[in-house]
N, C-alpha and C positions, 0 to 999 in steps of 0.2 A: 780470491780473484785469480782466474786462470792466467797463465803467462802468454798464451796465444789463443787464437780463434781461427777456425777454418772458414775460408771464403772462396768464392770464384772470382778470379782476376784474369784479365787478358795478359798473356806473356809479354805483349808489346808495351804494357804499362809499367814493366819492371826493368830496372837498370842493373848493369853489372857493376861490381866493385873492383874488378881488376881488368887490365888491358889484355892479358894473355891467359889461356887455359891449356892444359895438357890434353892429349888425345885419349887418355885413359882415366878411368875413375881410380880411386885408391885401392879398390878391390881387384883391379886388373882388367875389368870390363872395358871394351872400346866404346868411346862416346858415340861414334857414328852408328854402332850396332843398337844402342839404346834409342836413337832417333827412329830407326826402323821398327822398333818394338812398340812405339806409341800408337795407340788406336784412338777411336773416337766413340762417343756416346751421344745420344740425342741432347740437344741444347735445352737450356732453361732460361726463362726471362729474356734478357737482351742478347743472349749468346745463341748462335746457331748450332754449335757443337761444343762438347766438353772433351778435353783431351784425357784419355785413359792411359796413365803412365805406369811403367814397370819399376818405379822407384818411389820413395816416400815424398810427400809434398815438400816443395821448397819453402824455406822460411824467409819471409820478407818483413821489412819494417820501413816506416816513414823516417827519412833522414835528410838533413840539410847538409850539402857539401860544404866544406870549409870555405870561407870567403875567398881565399887566394886561389882555390880550384874552381870557383863558380863561374858559370857562363853569365856574363853581365846582361845579355838579352833575357835570360831566364828571370832576372830580377823584376822585369816589367811584364813578361808574357803570361804569368800565372793569373788566371781569372777565376779560379775556383774559390768559392767562399769558404773560409775556415782553413785554407791551405796556405802555409807561409811560402813566399817566393823561394825558389831554389830547393824546396822540399819535394822529394820524389820517393817512389817505392824502390828499395834496393834489396839485393840478396847477396848472401855470402856463398850461395850454392850456384856458382857461375856455370859449371858444366851442365847441371840440370836445367838451368835457365836457357842455355844455348840449345839444348835438346828440345825444350818446349817451344822456343821461337822457331826453330827449323820445322817442327811439326805443324805449327800454326801457319807458317808460310805455305806449306804444302796444301793447306785447306783453303787458302785465299780464293775468293773473296768472302768466304764464310767467316763470321765473327766467332773466334775461339776463346775459350776460357780454360783454366786449369785450377784444380783445388790447391790452395796455398795455405800455409800457416802464418797468419799475421802476428808478429811478435809485438808485445806492448812496450818493451824496453830493450835497449841495446847495452850490453855490459861493457861497451867500449871497443868491441871487436871490429866494427865497421871502420872506424877511424884508423885503426892499426893496419887493416888489410887494404883499404882503399888506395889504389894507385892508378886509377883510370885517368887517361889524358883526354878521353872523349866524353867526359861527364857521365860515364856509364852507358852511353848509347851504343857502343860497339865493343866487340872483343875479337881478338885473333886467336887462332887455334894452331898449335904446333906440337912437336914431339921432342923428347929428349932422346938420347942414344938408347935408352932402355925401352922406349915406347914403340908400339907397332905404328907405322906410318899410315895416314889416311889414304885410301886408294881412290 
């Protein structure tokens, strides 16, 4: 059985696992430059456009936030059959998700999707890395002394 499967998913359906991201990727590329490099392709199915990205697909997985971090309204707002309350798509690739969401906003009101790798299991990394106080709905971007500031 494969450990992941590629699918088309809207970037807005995916949540962040951290509150803050740096302005550069680990290889030194500037996050904002990556946003500018994202193009589009013709849509498929329910999507008007598919985002063509200059980086590997982000990895996502279904995950339930720990009860102490869960939005109590989310307990009753989930109407999807087969989806547990508080369960959402999350990614550890927060900078790439930020890029995808920025590119999708630029295409608004077109419905955008991106190719993602859906993971079937979490080796425990999400729980360790999750520090979001917005339930993964938003992220701030900033730089350290070594990073190039966003202009």
